[in-house]
C-alpha positions as CSV (number, residue, x, y, z in Angstrom):
1,M,160.5,89.0,141.2
2,V,163.1,90.6,143.4
3,P,164.3,88.4,146.4
4,Q,163.8,89.9,149.8
5,P,166.8,90.2,152.2
6,G,167.5,86.9,154.0
7,G,165.0,85.0,151.9
8,H,164.6,83.3,148.5
9,V,162.3,83.2,145.6
10,H,159.7,80.5,145.8
11,D,158.4,78.6,142.8
12,R,155.0,80.0,141.9
13,A,153.5,76.7,140.9
14,A,154.7,75.0,144.1
15,A,153.5,77.8,146.3
16,S,150.1,77.7,144.6
17,M,149.8,73.9,145.1
18,N,150.8,74.2,148.7
19,A,148.2,77.0,149.3
20,T,145.5,74.9,147.6
21,A,146.3,71.9,149.8
22,K,146.1,74.1,152.9
23,I,142.7,75.4,151.8
24,A,141.4,71.9,151.1
25,V,142.5,70.7,154.5
26,S,140.9,73.7,156.2
27,R,137.6,73.2,154.4
28,A,137.6,69.5,155.3
29,R,137.4,70.5,159.0
30,E,134.4,72.8,158.4
31,P,130.8,71.8,158.1
32,A,129.5,71.7,154.5
33,V,127.7,74.8,153.3
34,T,124.7,74.5,150.9
35,T,124.3,77.3,148.4
36,P,120.6,78.2,147.9
37,T,119.2,77.8,144.4
38,P,118.0,81.1,143.0
39,P,114.3,81.2,142.2
40,S,113.5,80.2,138.6
41,T,112.7,83.1,136.2
42,S,111.0,83.1,132.8
43,G,113.0,84.0,129.7
44,L,113.1,87.6,128.7
45,T,111.7,88.9,125.4
46,Y,112.3,91.9,123.3
47,R,108.8,93.2,124.4
48,D,110.0,92.9,128.0
49,A,112.9,95.2,127.0
50,G,110.4,97.7,125.6
51,V,110.5,96.9,121.9
52,D,107.1,95.7,120.4
53,I,107.8,93.9,117.2
54,D,104.1,93.2,116.7
55,A,103.3,96.9,116.9
56,G,106.0,97.6,114.3
57,N,104.5,95.0,112.0
58,E,101.1,96.5,112.4
59,V,102.5,99.9,111.4
60,V,104.0,98.4,108.3
61,E,100.8,96.8,107.2
62,R,98.8,99.9,107.7
63,I,101.1,102.2,105.8
64,K,101.5,99.9,102.8
65,P,98.5,101.4,100.9
66,L,99.7,104.9,101.7
67,V,103.2,104.2,100.4
68,K,101.8,102.4,97.3
69,R,100.1,105.6,96.2
70,T,103.5,107.4,96.0
71,M,105.1,104.9,93.7
72,R,106.6,105.8,90.3
73,P,107.3,103.5,87.3
74,E,111.0,103.9,87.9
75,V,110.8,102.2,91.3
76,L,112.0,98.6,91.0
77,G,111.0,95.7,93.2
78,G,108.5,97.6,95.3
79,V,109.0,98.3,99.0
80,G,110.5,95.9,101.5
81,L,113.9,95.2,100.1
82,F,117.1,96.0,102.0
83,G,117.7,98.9,99.6
84,G,115.3,101.0,97.5
85,L,115.8,100.6,93.8
86,F,115.2,103.4,91.2
87,D,115.9,103.1,87.5
88,L,117.3,106.3,85.9
89,S,117.8,104.9,82.5
90,N,116.1,106.5,79.5
91,R,115.2,109.6,81.5
92,Y,118.4,111.7,81.4
93,R,121.4,112.0,79.0
94,E,123.7,113.5,81.7
95,P,121.9,113.3,85.0
96,V,123.1,115.2,88.0
97,L,121.9,113.8,91.3
98,V,120.9,116.3,94.0
99,S,120.4,115.2,97.6
100,G,118.9,116.8,100.6
101,T,118.1,116.0,104.2
102,D,116.3,117.8,107.0
103,G,113.9,117.6,109.9
104,V,111.1,119.7,111.3
105,G,112.7,121.0,114.5
106,T,110.6,121.9,117.5
107,K,107.4,122.1,115.5
108,L,107.2,118.5,116.7
109,I,106.7,119.8,120.3
110,L,103.7,121.9,119.2
111,A,102.3,118.9,117.2
112,K,102.5,116.8,120.4
113,Q,100.9,119.6,122.5
114,L,98.0,119.8,120.1
115,N,97.9,116.1,119.4
116,R,98.1,116.8,115.6
117,H,100.4,114.3,113.9
118,D,98.8,114.1,110.5
119,S,100.5,117.1,108.8
120,I,104.0,117.1,110.3
121,G,105.1,114.5,107.8
122,Q,104.3,116.9,104.9
123,D,106.5,119.4,106.6
124,L,109.3,116.8,106.6
125,V,109.0,116.1,102.9
126,A,108.7,119.8,102.0
127,M,111.8,120.8,103.9
128,C,113.8,118.3,101.8
129,V,112.2,118.5,98.3
130,N,112.1,122.3,98.3
131,D,115.8,122.4,99.0
132,V,116.8,120.1,96.0
133,L,114.3,122.1,93.8
134,V,116.6,125.1,94.2
135,Q,119.2,123.5,91.9
136,G,116.4,122.7,89.4
137,A,116.1,119.1,90.4
138,E,113.0,117.0,90.3
139,P,112.7,115.0,93.5
140,L,112.7,111.3,92.6
141,F,112.4,109.5,95.9
142,F,112.2,110.0,99.6
143,L,113.2,108.1,102.8
144,D,112.2,108.8,106.3
145,Y,113.5,108.0,109.8
146,F,111.0,107.9,112.7
147,A,112.5,107.4,116.2
148,T,110.6,107.0,119.4
149,G,110.9,105.4,122.9
150,K,107.6,103.6,122.8
151,L,105.9,102.9,119.5
152,D,102.3,104.3,119.3
153,V,100.7,102.7,116.3
154,E,98.1,105.5,115.6
155,T,100.6,108.3,116.0
156,T,103.2,106.6,113.7
157,V,100.6,105.8,111.0
158,N,99.4,109.4,111.1
159,V,102.9,110.7,110.7
160,V,103.7,108.4,107.8
161,A,100.4,109.3,106.2
162,G,101.5,112.9,106.2
163,I,104.9,111.9,104.7
164,A,103.1,109.9,101.9
165,R,100.8,112.8,101.2
166,G,103.8,115.1,100.9
167,C,105.5,112.7,98.5
168,E,102.3,112.6,96.4
169,I,102.3,116.4,96.2
170,A,106.0,116.5,95.3
171,G,105.7,113.6,92.8
172,C,108.4,111.6,94.5
173,A,108.3,107.9,95.6
174,L,108.4,107.0,99.3
175,I,110.9,104.3,98.6
176,G,111.9,103.3,102.1
177,G,112.2,104.3,105.7
178,E,113.1,103.3,109.2
179,T,110.9,103.1,112.3
180,A,113.1,102.9,115.4
181,E,111.7,102.0,118.8
182,M,114.4,102.8,121.3
183,P,113.3,102.4,125.0
184,D,114.9,104.9,127.4
185,M,116.1,107.0,124.6
186,Y,113.0,109.2,124.4
187,P,110.4,110.1,127.1
188,P,106.9,108.6,126.7
189,G,105.0,110.2,123.8
190,E,108.1,111.8,122.2
191,Y,109.4,111.1,118.7
192,D,111.8,112.6,116.2
193,L,111.8,112.7,112.5
194,A,114.4,113.0,109.7
195,G,114.0,112.9,106.0
196,F,116.2,112.4,103.0
197,T,115.5,112.9,99.3
198,V,117.3,112.4,96.0
199,G,116.5,114.4,92.9
200,A,117.9,114.6,89.4
201,V,118.4,117.3,86.8
202,E,119.9,117.3,83.4
203,K,123.4,118.7,83.7
204,S,122.8,121.3,81.0
205,K,119.7,122.5,83.0
206,L,121.3,122.8,86.4
207,V,120.4,126.0,88.1
208,D,123.8,127.1,89.5
209,S,123.4,130.9,89.8
210,S,126.0,131.5,87.1
211,K,123.5,133.7,85.2
212,V,122.7,136.1,88.1
213,R,123.4,139.7,87.2
214,A,122.9,143.1,88.8
215,G,119.4,144.3,88.0
216,D,117.8,140.8,88.3
217,V,114.5,140.8,90.0
218,L,113.5,138.8,93.1
219,I,110.0,137.3,93.0
220,G,108.8,136.0,96.3
221,I,106.2,133.2,96.3
222,A,103.9,133.1,99.3
223,S,104.5,130.7,102.2
224,S,101.6,128.9,103.9
225,G,102.8,130.2,107.3
226,P,105.9,129.8,109.4
227,H,106.5,126.5,107.6
228,S,109.0,124.6,109.9
229,N,111.3,127.2,111.1
230,G,111.5,129.5,114.2
231,Y,109.3,127.3,116.4
232,S,111.6,127.6,119.4
233,L,110.8,131.3,119.4
234,V,107.2,130.6,118.4
235,R,106.7,128.4,121.5
236,K,108.4,131.0,123.7
237,I,106.0,133.7,122.5
238,L,103.1,131.3,123.0
239,Q,104.1,130.7,126.6
240,R,104.5,134.4,127.3
241,A,101.0,135.1,125.8
242,G,99.3,132.3,127.8
243,N,99.0,129.8,124.9
244,P,95.9,131.4,123.2
245,L,95.8,128.7,120.6
246,D,92.1,129.3,119.9
247,L,92.7,132.9,119.1
248,D,91.0,134.0,115.8
249,L,93.3,135.4,113.2
250,G,90.9,136.5,110.5
251,G,88.9,133.2,110.3
252,V,91.8,130.9,111.2
253,T,92.8,129.9,114.7
254,L,96.3,130.6,115.9
255,A,96.8,126.8,116.3
256,D,95.7,126.2,112.7
257,A,98.0,129.0,111.4
258,L,101.0,127.6,113.2
259,M,100.4,124.0,112.3
260,E,99.6,124.7,108.6
261,P,102.0,122.3,106.7
262,T,104.9,123.7,104.8
263,R,104.0,124.5,101.2
264,I,105.6,122.2,98.6
265,Y,106.6,124.2,95.5
266,V,108.0,121.4,93.4
267,K,105.4,120.8,90.6
268,P,104.6,124.4,89.8
269,V,108.3,125.5,89.8
270,L,109.3,122.6,87.6
271,E,106.7,123.8,85.2
272,L,108.1,127.3,85.3
273,L,111.6,125.9,84.7
274,A,110.4,124.1,81.6
275,K,109.3,127.4,80.1
276,H,111.4,130.2,81.6
277,D,115.1,131.0,82.2
278,L,115.3,131.3,86.0
279,H,118.7,132.5,87.1
280,A,118.5,131.3,90.7
281,M,116.1,130.1,93.3
282,A,116.1,130.0,97.1
283,H,114.1,128.1,99.7
284,V,113.5,130.5,102.6
285,T,114.1,128.4,105.8
286,G,116.3,128.9,108.8
287,G,118.1,132.3,108.5
288,A,115.1,133.5,106.6
289,L,115.3,136.6,104.4
290,V,118.7,137.7,105.8
291,E,120.7,134.6,105.1
292,K,118.9,132.2,102.7
293,I,118.5,134.3,99.5
294,I,122.0,135.6,99.5
295,R,123.3,132.0,99.5
296,V,122.4,131.7,95.8
297,V,123.9,135.0,94.8
298,P,127.5,135.2,93.6
299,K,129.9,137.1,95.9
300,D,130.2,140.0,93.5
301,F,126.6,140.9,94.0
302,G,124.3,141.9,96.9
303,L,120.5,142.1,97.5
304,E,118.1,144.9,98.2
305,I,114.8,143.6,99.7
306,D,111.8,145.8,100.2
307,T,109.6,144.4,103.0
308,S,106.9,146.9,102.3
309,S,106.2,145.2,98.9
310,W,104.1,142.5,100.5
311,P,101.8,142.5,103.5
312,L,103.0,140.7,106.7
313,P,100.5,137.8,107.2
314,A,98.5,137.8,110.4
315,V,100.3,135.0,112.1
316,F,103.6,136.8,111.8
317,D,102.1,140.1,112.8
318,W,100.8,138.4,116.0
319,L,104.2,136.8,116.7
320,Q,106.0,140.1,116.3
321,R,103.5,142.0,118.5
322,E,103.2,139.4,121.3
323,G,106.9,138.7,121.4
324,N,108.0,142.3,120.9
325,V,110.3,140.9,118.3
326,A,112.5,143.5,116.5
327,R,112.1,143.7,112.7
328,E,115.6,142.6,112.1
329,E,115.0,139.5,114.3
330,M,111.8,138.7,112.4
331,W,113.6,138.9,109.0
332,R,116.4,136.5,110.3
333,T,114.1,134.0,112.0
334,F,110.8,133.7,110.0
335,N,110.0,133.7,106.3
336,C,107.5,136.5,107.0
337,G,105.2,135.3,104.3
338,V,107.8,134.5,101.6
339,G,108.5,130.8,101.2
340,F,110.4,130.5,97.9
341,V,112.2,133.1,95.8
342,L,112.9,133.2,92.1
343,V,115.7,135.3,90.6
344,L,115.2,136.3,87.0
345,A,115.9,139.0,84.4
346,R,113.7,142.1,84.5
347,D,112.3,141.3,81.0
348,A,111.1,137.9,82.1
349,V,109.0,139.1,85.1
350,S,105.7,139.7,83.3
351,A,105.6,136.2,81.7
352,V,106.7,134.4,84.9
353,S,104.1,136.3,86.9
354,D,101.4,135.3,84.4
355,D,102.3,131.7,84.8
356,L,102.5,132.0,88.6
357,R,98.9,133.4,88.7
358,R,97.8,130.5,86.4
359,L,99.4,128.0,88.8
360,G,97.6,129.6,91.7
361,L,100.7,130.9,93.5
362,A,100.5,134.2,95.2
363,H,103.6,136.2,94.6
364,R,105.2,139.7,94.8
365,E,108.2,141.4,93.4
366,I,110.2,141.9,96.6
367,G,113.6,143.3,95.6
368,Q,116.5,143.1,93.2
369,V,120.2,142.0,92.8
370,V,122.7,144.9,93.0
371,A,126.4,145.2,92.8
372,A,128.1,144.3,96.1
373,S,129.3,147.3,98.1
374,G,131.1,146.8,101.4
375,A,130.8,143.8,103.7
376,E,127.0,144.0,104.1
377,R,125.6,142.3,101.1
378,V,121.9,142.2,102.1
379,R,120.0,145.4,102.7
380,I,116.5,145.0,104.0
381,G,114.1,147.8,104.5
């Protein structure tokens, strides 16, 4: 502390004691003041804060039988442990694990608008398991994350029922999950979903696109509808058209066509892989025909896709007309009826097509692999 001119530095402790004494004397001369006691309040609970543990426990009890139906022999310890256990021994010599995670985007908003929550879980599973299938992996188990501001038991159970149904279709175990109730994080009635899957494939059978050659054929397997992509544009078109969700599209309402769950290709494609030499595969999601198939084609090659080789399904035709959506925008946003693509040698097409028919999967030859020429590797027409 710097001394001021004409003064000196006081000792801090002495100054403090002196000030305290002065305050005490001053208070002694004033009448005593009584501080009012605040009104008593009851203790707060987690429920008061917006988290209902009892509702969460009810959800767990109601989904137990649903989850049980998805179990596989390799799952150890059942459900309820801190971590899910899966035994890989005796199944693979050189296993390669393949992981995938995804959500369902703004299709959730349409599900809420229509109060249809029983199929959106299948969408979640499909978006994940179809992705790991591309490398030839069998999905082994699945985990989900359900987040909401206020837990609604019926809605949550319906969503998880759809997840369990998707796992059954894919043959993977619903080995765990998280239900997060977070007050003030989401508006009333809103929720979000995320999924995560792990698959495995024998290292020698990994589908890595190394066999792709010019002249290979693209076989497109039919989608069940828009699947879980492009729904921000879907909702914009619906709004412009006046939300005609009861509109008939050849025996199916527009609402049903838009909410049709994403097709899960796992079991039939794994059966194909056991018999046929597939050079590459693609799951047609965001980026659609323009961006997704080329991802599995080596940089020395390109693609020619003939969109006249398959009919545009009614739901996509309606979206294109009502939204006045350009063809190029359709090809980049929606799967346009093609949900999964196989890349194979020309001489394998007949046998694979026979098996696809036997498996009940509608399909078309939609294009071919070509030598790359210039910067534009995908030609669609």
